[in-house]
N, C-alpha and C positions, 0 to 999 in steps of 0.2 A: 461468150456472147449468148444472151438469152434469146428466146424465140422472138420476142418483140424487137430486140436489136437486129436480129438476122433479117426479119421481114422488112424493116424500114432502113436498113443500112445499105449503102452502096457497095460495101466491102463484102461481096458474096463468093468470090472466087478463091477457094482454098489453094494456096500457092505452095505451101511448105508445112511439114510437120517436123518440129524439132523436139528432141528428147534431152532434157537437161538445160539448165540456164546458160551454160557456156556456149552451146550450139545455138540457142535462141539469140543471144546477144550478138554472136558472129553474123547471123543472118539479118537481124534487125539493123545493125550498123550499116551493112551493105545496102539495104533498102533505103535507109535514111540518107545515105551518101548519094544515092541515085535519085533522090527526090520522090520516092514512091510512098504514097500514103497507105497505111495498113492498119488492121485491127487484129487482136490476138484473143484466142479462147484458150484457157488454161485448164488442165486436168492434173491433179496431184495423185499419181498412181499409188503412192505409198501412204496416204493420209490415215488409213485405218490401222497401220502398224505403229505401235508406240515402242520406242527403243531409246536407250541411253547411249547407244553407240552411234558414231557417224554412219550415215547411210549414203549410198549412191544416189545422186540426183536423177530421178526418173520422171520428173515432171514433164508432161506432154504439152507442147505449145503448138496450136494450130494457127497459122498465119494466113489471114485473108486480105486480098487486095480487090480493087475494082476490076471489072472485066477489061476496061480500057487500059489498065496498067499491067495486065497479066504478062505480056511479052517483055516489057521493060523490067518487070520484077524478075522474071526468069533469067534474063541476061545479067542483072545485078547479082543475083544469088550465085550463079555459076561462074562468075568472073573471078580472077585471082586478085 
């Protein structure tokens, strides 16, 4: 999320930080199933390393929701 998007977006409440795509998709599916709108900011923590070998997925995903959906999102994320 750029500064412009952050300033004008309703999704300003950082609800969860996931590391790796598997964890991100697990949380994203739970939020979608609960009907919670969210936005994601992504950081690739290993971008500067070039390697021919498979590497661990350490991409950081910051997930933002609206203040009104914060409680609903917490319940959705932490449910089984």
